[in-house]
Structures are given as structure tokens and as C-alpha cells.
All heavy atoms as an XYZ file, in Angstrom:
655
protein
N       0.817     -1.197      0.000
C       0.000      0.000      0.000
C       0.863      1.264      0.000
O       0.559      2.203     -0.708
C      -0.936     -0.024      1.199
C      -1.827      1.155      1.246
S      -3.206      0.835      2.341
C      -4.146      2.257      2.029
N       1.927      1.287      0.788
C       2.811      2.459      0.818
C       3.498      2.659     -0.525
O       3.710      3.790     -0.956
C       3.830      2.382      1.991
C       4.558      3.720      2.184
C       4.847      1.292      1.754
C       3.727      4.781      2.784
N       3.801      1.543     -1.204
C       4.421      1.650     -2.528
C       3.481      2.336     -3.517
O       3.916      3.135     -4.342
C       4.831      0.270     -3.051
C       5.990     -0.321     -2.265
O       6.762      0.457     -1.669
O       6.121     -1.557     -2.251
N       2.187      2.018     -3.432
C       1.200      2.659     -4.306
C       1.118      4.159     -4.030
O       1.013      4.962     -4.946
C      -0.185      2.034     -4.105
C      -0.250      0.591     -4.572
O       0.580      0.203     -5.423
O      -1.113     -0.141     -4.080
N       1.178      4.514     -2.754
C       1.139      5.929     -2.369
C       2.355      6.662     -2.921
O       2.227      7.732     -3.516
C       1.067      6.049     -0.841
C       1.108      7.466     -0.346
C       0.042      8.326     -0.562
C       2.201      7.940      0.352
C       0.067      9.640     -0.106
C       2.242      9.247      0.818
C       1.166     10.094      0.584
N       3.530      6.092     -2.771
C       4.760      6.726     -3.254
C       4.735      6.844     -4.775
O       5.106      7.879     -5.334
C       5.999      5.957     -2.753
C       6.126      6.149     -1.239
C       7.267      6.415     -3.471
C       7.154      5.277     -0.573
N       4.266      5.815     -5.443
C       4.152      5.867     -6.900
C       3.188      6.966     -7.328
O       3.453      7.713     -8.267
C       3.680      4.505     -7.464
O       4.637      3.505     -7.101
C       3.519      4.544     -8.968
N       2.076      7.084     -6.625
C       1.090      8.124     -6.945
C       1.665      9.519     -6.731
O       1.330     10.447     -7.466
C      -0.167      7.932     -6.100
N       2.544      9.679     -5.763
C       3.177     10.977     -5.521
C       4.059     11.416     -6.679
O       4.285     12.601     -6.881
C       4.019     10.942     -4.243
C       3.254     10.927     -2.931
C       4.224     10.800     -1.773
C       2.404     12.177     -2.780
N       4.539     10.467     -7.442
C       5.405     10.781     -8.576
C       4.609     11.178     -9.815
O       5.175     11.625    -10.797
C       6.301      9.584     -8.881
C       7.268      9.287     -7.747
C       8.006      7.972     -7.904
O       7.662      7.187     -8.821
O       8.922      7.718     -7.107
N       3.295     11.032     -9.767
C       2.439     11.365    -10.901
C       2.102     12.838    -10.954
O       2.546     13.646    -10.129
N       1.269     13.190    -11.932
C       0.922     14.598    -12.137
C      -0.067     15.130    -11.105
O      -0.217     16.326    -10.953
C       0.371     14.809    -13.540
C      -0.922     14.079    -13.804
C      -1.449     14.343    -15.182
C      -2.766     13.595    -15.338
N      -3.649     14.245    -16.234
N      -0.749     14.260    -10.393
C      -1.752     14.682     -9.410
C      -1.259     14.517     -7.980
O      -2.036     14.180     -7.079
C      -3.040     13.873     -9.612
C      -3.689     14.144    -10.951
O      -3.629     15.299    -11.398
O      -4.258     13.208    -11.539
N       0.009     14.772     -7.743
C       0.583     14.518     -6.418
C      -0.086     15.344     -5.321
O      -0.282     14.848     -4.206
C       2.086     14.774     -6.424
O       2.371     16.101     -6.804
N      -0.473     16.583     -5.632
C      -1.142     17.398     -4.612
C      -2.480     16.774     -4.219
O      -2.826     16.727     -3.041
C      -1.359     18.833     -5.113
C      -0.090     19.580     -5.302
N       0.398     19.892     -6.540
C       0.805     20.049     -4.411
C       1.543     20.528     -6.405
N       1.810     20.646     -5.122
N      -3.206     16.287     -5.208
C      -4.497     15.663     -4.923
C      -4.319     14.361     -4.143
O      -5.121     14.041     -3.276
C      -5.268     15.409     -6.224
C      -6.685     14.947     -5.995
C      -7.505     15.943     -5.172
O      -7.383     17.152     -5.312
N      -8.342     15.432     -4.298
N      -3.243     13.633     -4.418
C      -2.947     12.397     -3.694
C      -2.716     12.705     -2.217
O      -3.241     12.010     -1.333
C      -1.722     11.680     -4.307
C      -1.245     10.542     -3.419
C      -2.047     11.167     -5.702
N      -1.954     13.748     -1.941
C      -1.677     14.126     -0.553
C      -2.957     14.575      0.156
O      -3.214     14.188      1.296
C      -0.588     15.215     -0.484
C       0.746     14.624     -0.939
C      -0.472     15.802      0.923
C       1.844     15.630     -1.137
N      -3.770     15.360     -0.535
C      -5.026     15.817      0.062
C      -5.938     14.628      0.360
O      -6.538     14.548      1.440
C      -5.715     16.856     -0.845
C      -4.911     18.167     -0.818
C      -7.157     17.098     -0.419
C      -5.360     19.187     -1.830
N      -6.034     13.680     -0.571
C      -6.867     12.493     -0.353
C      -6.328     11.653      0.808
O      -7.104     11.128      1.620
C      -6.925     11.658     -1.633
N      -5.004     11.539      0.901
C      -4.393     10.802      1.998
C      -4.723     11.453      3.341
O      -5.131     10.781      4.292
C      -2.873     10.740      1.803
C      -2.135     10.148      2.959
C      -2.148      8.775      3.181
C      -1.419     10.957      3.831
C      -1.467      8.219      4.257
C      -0.740     10.409      4.906
C      -0.755      9.039      5.121
N      -4.587     12.775      3.411
C      -4.901     13.491      4.649
C      -6.389     13.406      4.981
O      -6.766     13.317      6.149
C      -4.452     14.949      4.549
C      -2.945     15.172      4.537
C      -2.612     16.611      4.159
C      -2.341     14.810      5.878
N      -7.224     13.412      3.955
C      -8.676     13.273      4.151
C      -8.989     11.934      4.824
O      -9.735     11.872      5.803
C      -9.394     13.366      2.804
C     -10.891     13.194      2.889
C     -11.606     14.440      3.367
O     -11.108     15.552      3.163
O     -12.674     14.278      3.979
N      -8.391     10.870      4.302
C      -8.607      9.540      4.886
C      -8.008      9.450      6.289
O      -8.610      8.882      7.202
C      -8.003      8.473      3.983
N      -6.843     10.035      6.461
C      -6.151      9.975      7.744
C      -6.918     10.713      8.834
O      -7.034     10.239      9.960
C      -4.742     10.547      7.588
C      -3.734     10.277      8.684
C      -3.525      8.783      8.860
C      -2.414     10.959      8.359
N      -7.471     11.872      8.506
C      -8.185     12.661      9.523
C      -9.450     11.963      9.995
O      -9.920     12.205     11.095
C      -8.471     14.068      9.040
C      -9.583     14.230      8.057
C      -9.745     15.697      7.664
C     -10.835     15.901      6.666
N     -12.176     15.644      7.116
N      -9.999     11.079      9.140
C     -11.164     10.310      9.563
C     -10.787      9.143     10.476
O     -11.607      8.664     11.237
C     -11.924      9.783      8.338
C     -12.593     10.901      7.553
O     -12.822     11.979      8.139
O     -12.868     10.700      6.358
N      -9.531      8.707     10.391
C      -9.057      7.570     11.184
C      -8.366      8.001     12.484
O      -8.400      7.296     13.474
C      -8.077      6.720     10.367
C      -8.698      6.048      9.168
C      -9.696      4.970      9.560
O      -9.454      4.260     10.552
O     -10.723      4.858      8.870
N      -7.713      9.158     12.442
C      -6.921      9.624     13.587
C      -7.501     10.954     14.051
O      -7.616     11.890     13.271
C      -5.435      9.806     13.201
C      -4.863      8.475     12.726
C      -4.638     10.375     14.368
C      -3.465      8.583     12.161
N      -7.838     11.049     15.316
C      -8.468     12.268     15.830
C      -7.433     13.234     16.398
O      -7.569     13.716     17.512
C      -9.514     11.919     16.908
O      -8.858     11.171     17.939
C     -10.656     11.127     16.335
N      -6.428     13.517     15.609
C      -5.384     14.470     15.997
C      -5.654     15.767     15.242
O      -5.714     15.776     14.010
C      -4.009     13.900     15.635
C      -2.863     14.765     16.145
O      -3.025     16.000     16.200
O      -1.808     14.204     16.462
N      -5.809     16.848     15.967
C      -6.150     18.144     15.359
C      -5.105     18.572     14.336
O      -5.417     19.250     13.366
C      -6.368     19.223     16.447
C      -6.943     20.509     15.848
C      -5.065     19.535     17.165
C      -8.343     20.368     15.350
N      -3.861     18.146     14.505
C      -2.804     18.531     13.564
C      -3.047     17.943     12.174
O      -2.721     18.586     11.179
C      -1.440     18.123     14.092
C      -1.054     18.879     15.368
C       0.182     18.336     15.987
N      -0.101     16.972     16.455
C       0.764     16.221     17.099
N       1.966     16.660     17.361
N       0.442     15.004     17.501
N      -3.637     16.767     12.114
C      -3.965     16.161     10.818
C      -5.027     16.998     10.121
O      -4.912     17.323      8.938
C      -4.446     14.697     10.986
C      -3.371     13.834     11.639
C      -4.904     14.122      9.645
C      -2.111     13.669     10.819
N      -6.069     17.369     10.859
C      -7.136     18.203     10.290
C      -6.596     19.568      9.865
O      -6.932     20.077      8.798
C      -8.271     18.365     11.298
C      -9.460     19.141     10.761
C     -10.647     19.037     11.687
N     -11.096     17.689     11.892
C     -11.889     17.010     11.058
N     -12.301     17.580      9.961
N     -12.266     15.780     11.326
N      -5.728     20.164     10.665
C      -5.149     21.459     10.319
C      -4.289     21.353      9.058
O      -4.326     22.233      8.197
C      -4.319     21.990     11.488
C      -5.151     22.430     12.665
C      -4.309     22.735     13.896
O      -3.232     22.177     14.104
N      -4.821     23.616     14.747
N      -3.529     20.281      8.955
C      -2.688     20.079      7.773
C      -3.560     19.887      6.540
O      -3.294     20.462      5.480
C      -1.762     18.864      7.977
O      -0.962     19.090      9.141
C      -0.860     18.647      6.782
N      -4.602     19.106      6.673
C      -5.537     18.886      5.564
C      -6.153     20.216      5.127
O      -6.181     20.547      3.938
C      -6.630     17.906      6.002
C      -7.717     17.734      5.001
N      -8.917     18.391      5.112
C      -7.776     16.998      3.861
C      -9.678     18.058      4.078
N      -9.007     17.213      3.316
N      -6.626     21.000      6.084
C      -7.236     22.291      5.765
C      -6.237     23.242      5.124
O      -6.574     23.973      4.195
C      -7.850     22.914      7.013
C      -9.053     22.141      7.515
O      -9.626     21.330      6.795
N      -9.427     22.376      8.750
N      -4.994     23.235      5.604
C      -3.959     24.096      5.028
C      -3.670     23.703      3.583
O      -3.492     24.574      2.717
C      -2.684     24.031      5.860
N      -3.631     22.403      3.301
C      -3.396     21.945      1.927
C      -4.540     22.375      1.005
O      -4.304     22.810     -0.127
C      -3.235     20.426      1.886
C      -1.918     19.933      2.436
S      -0.502     20.449      1.451
C      -0.794     19.534     -0.060
N      -5.774     22.264      1.485
C      -6.914     22.710      0.684
C      -6.827     24.211      0.415
O      -7.093     24.672     -0.698
C      -8.233     22.380      1.388
C      -8.622     20.907      1.442
C      -9.895     20.738      2.276
C      -8.809     20.332      0.058
N      -6.442     24.966      1.430
C      -6.323     26.418      1.295
C      -5.219     26.783      0.296
O      -5.425     27.608     -0.596
C      -6.036     27.024      2.670
C      -5.967     28.526      2.679
C      -7.125     29.288      2.532
C      -4.765     29.181      2.842
C      -7.068     30.671      2.545
C      -4.701     30.563      2.853
C      -5.850     31.306      2.708
O      -5.795     32.667      2.714
N      -4.070     26.132      0.420
C      -2.971     26.408     -0.504
C      -3.330     26.038     -1.939
O      -2.989     26.750     -2.879
C      -1.708     25.656     -0.061
C      -1.030     26.205      1.181
C       0.066     25.238      1.648
C      -0.445     27.574      0.913
N      -4.035     24.931     -2.097
C      -4.461     24.521     -3.436
C      -5.423     25.541     -4.028
O      -5.339     25.898     -5.205
C      -5.108     23.143     -3.389
C      -5.453     22.615     -4.761
C      -5.727     21.122     -4.709
N      -5.748     20.585     -6.034
C      -6.854     20.232     -6.671
N      -8.021     20.377     -6.087
N      -6.809     19.732     -7.886
N      -6.343     26.040     -3.220
C      -7.290     27.056     -3.691
C      -6.551     28.331     -4.092
O      -6.877     28.952     -5.113
C      -8.333     27.349     -2.615
N      -5.540     28.719     -3.310
C      -4.747     29.900     -3.660
C      -4.002     29.687     -4.972
O      -3.953     30.577     -5.824
C      -3.747     30.223     -2.554
C      -4.312     30.775     -1.256
C      -3.193     30.953     -0.230
C      -5.038     32.094     -1.493
N      -3.423     28.507     -5.132
C      -2.700     28.216     -6.370
C      -3.640     28.272     -7.570
O      -3.318     28.847     -8.608
C      -2.027     26.853     -6.309
C      -1.026     26.661     -7.453
C      -0.798     25.225     -7.846
N      -1.987     24.709     -8.489
C      -2.479     23.499     -8.281
N      -1.907     22.674     -7.450
N      -3.552     23.100     -8.898
N      -4.827     27.690     -7.416
C      -5.794     27.725     -8.511
C      -6.225     29.153     -8.809
O      -6.363     29.531     -9.975
C      -7.012     26.863     -8.179
C      -6.693     25.391     -8.206
O      -5.687     24.966     -8.762
N      -7.536     24.595     -7.584
N      -6.427     29.951     -7.776
C      -6.824     31.347     -7.974
C      -5.735     32.126     -8.692
O      -6.026     32.995     -9.516
C      -7.147     31.998     -6.629
N      -4.483     31.802     -8.430
C      -3.369     32.508     -9.056
C      -3.240     32.185    -10.543
O      -2.575     32.907    -11.281
C      -2.062     32.164     -8.345
N      -3.886     31.122    -10.979
C      -3.819     30.731    -12.387
C      -4.699     31.587    -13.285
O      -4.653     31.451    -14.499
C      -4.228     29.258    -12.552
C      -3.180     28.304    -12.008
O      -2.027     28.734    -11.815
O      -3.526     27.137    -11.776
N      -5.509     32.450    -12.714
C      -6.450     33.236    -13.488
C      -6.006     34.689    -13.589
O      -5.080     35.122    -12.917
C      -7.851     33.154    -12.863
C      -8.377     31.737    -12.878
C      -8.281     30.924    -11.757
C      -8.918     31.205    -14.039
C      -8.737     29.618    -11.790
C      -9.371     29.898    -14.079
C      -9.273     29.110    -12.943
O      -9.716     27.825    -12.975
N      -6.695     35.442    -14.445
C      -6.422     36.859    -14.641
C      -6.614     37.595    -13.317
O      -7.677     37.514    -12.711
C      -7.379     37.407    -15.697
C      -7.116     38.857    -16.036
O      -6.197     39.464    -15.452
O      -7.828     39.384    -16.902
N      -5.594     38.299    -12.872
C      -5.638     38.913    -11.543
C      -5.975     40.407    -11.575
O      -5.682     41.131    -10.641
C      -4.314     38.676    -10.818
C      -3.995     37.222    -10.537
C      -2.651     37.098     -9.833
C      -5.077     36.572     -9.705
N      -6.603     40.883    -12.646
C      -7.044     42.284    -12.652
C      -8.110     42.498    -11.582
O      -8.233     43.578    -11.030
C      -7.580     42.681    -14.016
C      -6.449     42.938    -15.020
C      -7.006     43.322    -16.326
N      -7.303     42.059    -17.015
C      -7.613     41.962    -18.286
N      -7.714     43.032    -19.029
N      -7.846     40.801    -18.833
N      -8.870     41.468    -11.313
C      -9.840     41.495    -10.221
C      -9.398     40.467     -9.194
O      -8.828     39.434     -9.533
C     -11.236     41.137    -10.728
C     -11.799     42.151    -11.677
C     -13.202     41.784    -12.122
O     -13.890     41.048    -11.384
O     -13.601     42.227    -13.189
N      -9.647     40.750     -7.934
C      -9.258     39.805     -6.884
C     -10.116     38.547     -6.981
O     -11.342     38.626     -6.932
C      -9.402     40.445     -5.504
C      -8.405     41.555     -5.265
C      -8.575     42.151     -3.894
C      -7.605     43.295     -3.698
N      -7.831     43.990     -2.442
N      -9.485     37.383     -7.126
C     -10.264     36.150     -7.172
C     -10.822     35.808     -5.800
O     -10.367     36.321     -4.785
C      -9.246     35.103     -7.624
C      -7.926     35.660     -7.214
C      -8.062     37.149     -7.250
N     -11.809     34.934     -5.781
C     -12.390     34.468     -4.524
C     -12.176     32.969     -4.426
O     -12.223     32.255     -5.420
C     -13.877     34.792     -4.462
C     -14.151     36.280     -4.383
C     -15.614     36.566     -4.242
C     -15.830     38.068     -4.148
N     -17.229     38.414     -4.016
N     -11.906     32.513     -3.205
C     -11.761     31.084     -2.957
C     -12.697     30.685     -1.831
O     -13.082     31.507     -1.002
C     -10.301     30.689     -2.606
C      -9.845     31.387     -1.329
C      -9.363     30.975     -3.765
C      -8.509     30.895     -0.813
N     -13.055     29.411     -1.820
C     -13.917     28.880     -0.768
C     -13.073     28.572      0.460
O     -12.045     27.913      0.371
C     -14.601     27.609     -1.262
C     -15.565     27.013     -0.283
C     -16.212     25.773     -0.849
C     -17.106     25.139      0.180
N     -17.655     23.871     -0.291
N     -13.488     29.066      1.613
C     -12.822     28.782      2.881
C     -13.875     28.312      3.880
O     -15.063     28.277      3.565
C     -12.104     30.027      3.437
O     -13.084     30.989      3.831
C     -11.143     30.640      2.431
N     -13.427     27.990      5.065
C     -14.363     27.565      6.116
C     -15.364     28.672      6.449
O     -16.463     28.404      6.910
C     -13.592     27.152      7.359
N     -14.978     29.916      6.207
C     -15.849     31.059      6.506
C     -16.732     31.441      5.319
O     -17.454     32.410      5.386
C     -15.006     32.262      6.904
C     -14.207     32.046      8.168
C     -13.347     33.248      8.471
C     -12.491     32.995      9.693
N     -11.569     34.091      9.966
N     -16.635     30.723      4.229
C     -17.388     31.051      3.015
C     -16.434     31.501      1.923
O     -15.245     31.170      1.942
N     -16.924     32.268      0.971
C     -16.079     32.770     -0.111
C     -15.236     33.934      0.412
O     -15.748     34.829      1.071
C     -16.928     33.214     -1.300
C     -17.684     32.059     -1.945
S     -16.616     30.703     -2.511
C     -15.873     31.438     -3.943
N     -13.938     33.873      0.125
C     -13.009     34.885      0.619
C     -12.256     35.492     -0.558
O     -11.752     34.781     -1.423
C     -12.022     34.219      1.575
C     -10.976     35.144      2.145
C     -10.035     34.405      3.090
O     -10.504     33.613      3.919
O      -8.823     34.641      2.984
N     -12.215     36.813     -0.603
C     -11.470     37.505     -1.644
C      -9.984     37.368     -1.372
O      -9.539     37.487     -0.236
C     -11.872     38.981     -1.660
C     -11.513     39.694     -2.927
C     -12.121     41.071     -2.984
O     -11.626     41.956     -2.251
O     -13.090     41.261     -3.743
N      -9.204     37.114     -2.418
C      -7.769     36.890     -2.270
C      -7.002     38.120     -2.726
O      -7.199     38.612     -3.834
C      -7.322     35.668     -3.102
C      -5.823     35.466     -2.990
C      -8.057     34.423     -2.664
N      -6.137     38.607     -1.872
C      -5.247     39.719     -2.203
C      -3.826     39.172     -2.189
O      -3.227     38.992     -1.131
C      -5.411     40.849     -1.191
C      -4.502     42.026     -1.483
O      -3.783     42.015     -2.506
O      -4.502     42.967     -0.680
N      -3.282     38.886     -3.376
C      -1.966     38.266     -3.453
C      -0.824     39.202     -3.034
O       0.286     38.772     -2.882
C      -1.710     37.714     -4.859
C      -2.441     36.441     -5.118
C      -3.570     36.410     -5.914
C      -2.017     35.256     -4.543
C      -4.246     35.239     -6.143
C      -2.690     34.062     -4.768
C      -3.807     34.065     -5.583
N      -1.127     40.477     -2.845
C      -0.081     41.395     -2.383
C       0.032     41.397     -0.861
O       0.935     42.011     -0.302
C      -0.363     42.810     -2.887
O      -1.555     43.297     -2.293
N      -0.863     40.693     -0.199
C      -0.882     40.670      1.267
C       0.031     39.588      1.835
O       0.002     38.452      1.379
C      -2.322     40.436      1.746
O      -2.348     40.206      3.126
N       0.796     39.931      2.836
C       1.632     38.940      3.525
C       0.783     38.018      4.401
O       1.226     36.963      4.804
C       2.681     39.642      4.394
C       3.733     40.362      3.594
C       4.753     41.009      4.499
C       5.781     41.747      3.675
N       6.762     42.413      4.514
N      -0.435     38.405      4.665
C      -1.338     37.615      5.503
C      -1.553     36.215      4.928
O      -1.664     35.242      5.661
C      -2.673     38.326      5.639
C      -3.686     37.614      6.516
C      -5.044     38.289      6.493
N      -5.640     38.279      5.171
C      -6.291     37.229      4.646
N      -6.398     36.128      5.348
N      -6.828     37.287      3.450
N      -1.569     36.087      3.605
C      -1.772     34.775      2.983
C      -0.660     33.814      3.352
O      -0.899     32.652      3.654
C      -1.855     34.909      1.464
C      -3.063     35.656      0.918
C      -2.976     35.744     -0.598
C      -4.352     34.981      1.338
N       0.561     34.288      3.359
C       1.701     33.440      3.710
C       1.628     33.061      5.175
O       1.849     31.916      5.538
C       3.029     34.165      3.398
C       4.206     33.344      3.865
C       3.127     34.459      1.911
N       1.302     34.005      6.015
C       1.219     33.732      7.446
C       0.087     32.768      7.752
O       0.235     31.876      8.577
C       1.028     35.046      8.212
C       2.238     35.947      8.144
C       1.953     37.347      8.632
O       0.811     37.762      8.700
N       3.008     38.084      8.942
N      -1.055     32.903      7.080
C      -2.203     32.037      7.326
C      -1.896     30.616      6.905
O      -2.208     29.670      7.609
C      -3.414     32.562      6.563
C      -4.675     31.761      6.808
C      -5.854     32.396      6.131
C      -7.108     31.586      6.387
N      -8.277     32.194      5.762
N      -1.266     30.449      5.746
C      -0.949     29.103      5.240
C       0.136     28.485      6.099
O       0.130     27.331      6.387
C      -0.514     29.176      3.798
């Protein structure tokens, strides 16, 4: 099973593999750090996806608080992640 995970990490969807792994892990292990790591990965992925678009207007991403406007000039994004 670990070999399959490592092989999947070498593919083009490695970020999604890690998110899926953390999703499964957080359901099995009740450690808040696992949930925080999972949430941070989702947040970083949303930021990366938002950065792929035209930034003349601030993009919005889904967060635990709802839709959040992203300001890529803010240092707050780095600190939050």
C-alpha cells in the first residue's frame, strides 16, 4: 500500500494524492494537527488555482468562513498558510 502511495506521488496529481491521503487519515486519527494540515493543503491549493487566473480582479476562494477575496499582495496569505 505504501508503494502505491509513493508511486502516486510521482504522478501529475501529487497534490491531490496528498489531500486524499490526509482526508482519509483525519477520519481515522483524531489528531487536530492532521485536520489542520488537511485544511492548510486545501487552502494552498485554492490559492494556487486562484493565481492561475487573470488577476485584474481579486479572485475568490472557498474557505471555512465562506467565499473569501484573495489579495496576493498581502503577507497575511503566507502567514495564514
